[in-house]
N, C-alpha and C positions, 0 to 999 in steps of 0.2 A: 545929845550925853557931854552933859561937864568934865572937867581931866578930872575933878576927884568922882565923879561915879565909875571915869574910867579905868580910874587907879582899883577902887574897892574894887571892879570886875575883877580886875586882873592878883589881886589879890586873892579873889574868895577861890578861883577859876587854876591856880596854883597851890592851895595852902592844899589838897588833897595829898598832891602828889612830892611835892616839900616835906610836909609829914613822914608820910610816904618812908620815903628813901631815909629819912632823918631816924625810925624806929627800923628799916630793913637793914644798913649799912649799922648801928650799934646793936644790932640782934647779931648779925654778924661778926663784929668783933668780940664782943662776948660768948658766944659759943664757940670760934673757932678761933682761935685765940695764936694756935700757931698755923693756921694756913694767911693771917693776915696780919700776923709781927713785921712783914718783912715790907707791911704797906701801909703809908700815911693816913690817918684819921680821915683826913679832910678830902685826902684825893679817894675814897672810898664814898666819902658824903656827896662830894660830889658827884664821882658816877652813877649814883644811887637816884640824885635828885633827879639829872637831867634825863638818865631812861626814861622815867616817870612822866617827865616835865614834855619829853620830847611824844609820849602814850599817847598824854593826854591832849596833847594839840592837832597828834593825830584823827587818834574818837574828838574834836570837834568837828577836824574838815570832812571825817567821812561820812559821821550820823548827823550833822551839823546842831550835835548842840553836846552841851557837857555831863557826866552824870550816870553815863552807862555804864550797865553791870558787864560787857561786852571792854569796856574800857578799864575797866579795871581792874575787869582776869588780865588783859593783856600787860597793865601796867605790872601784876604780880608777875606775871612768868618775864616781861622784860627784866625789872630788878634783881631774878633769881637770877636770870641767864647772868646778866653784869657780876653781878655778886659771883659769881662763882666762875668766871669768869678772870675775877681778880683771884679767887682764891687758889687757883689751881695750885696744885703743887710744882716746883721745879722754873717758876714765874719770879 
C-alpha cells in the first residue's frame, strides 16, 4: 500500500466520525443555546469529533474492521455522553 492509498483509507475511516461529530456539536449548540453558551463551539466540536474517532478506532481494534453497527451505536452513545457532560448546568 502506497502513501496515497494510506491517506485515502485514513480519510475514509474518519469521515463518518468527523461528520457525525460536526452534526452533533452543531445540533447541540442550536438546540440547547443556554447550556452551551459558555462553551466555545470549537471546543464542543473537538470533543464530539474526538470521542467519535476514538470509538471508531476502538471498534476497529475490537471487531477487526470498521463500519459495524455496534461501533456506530457506541459512537452515538459516546458523543451523547460527551455533549451531555459539556452541557451540564453549573459547569
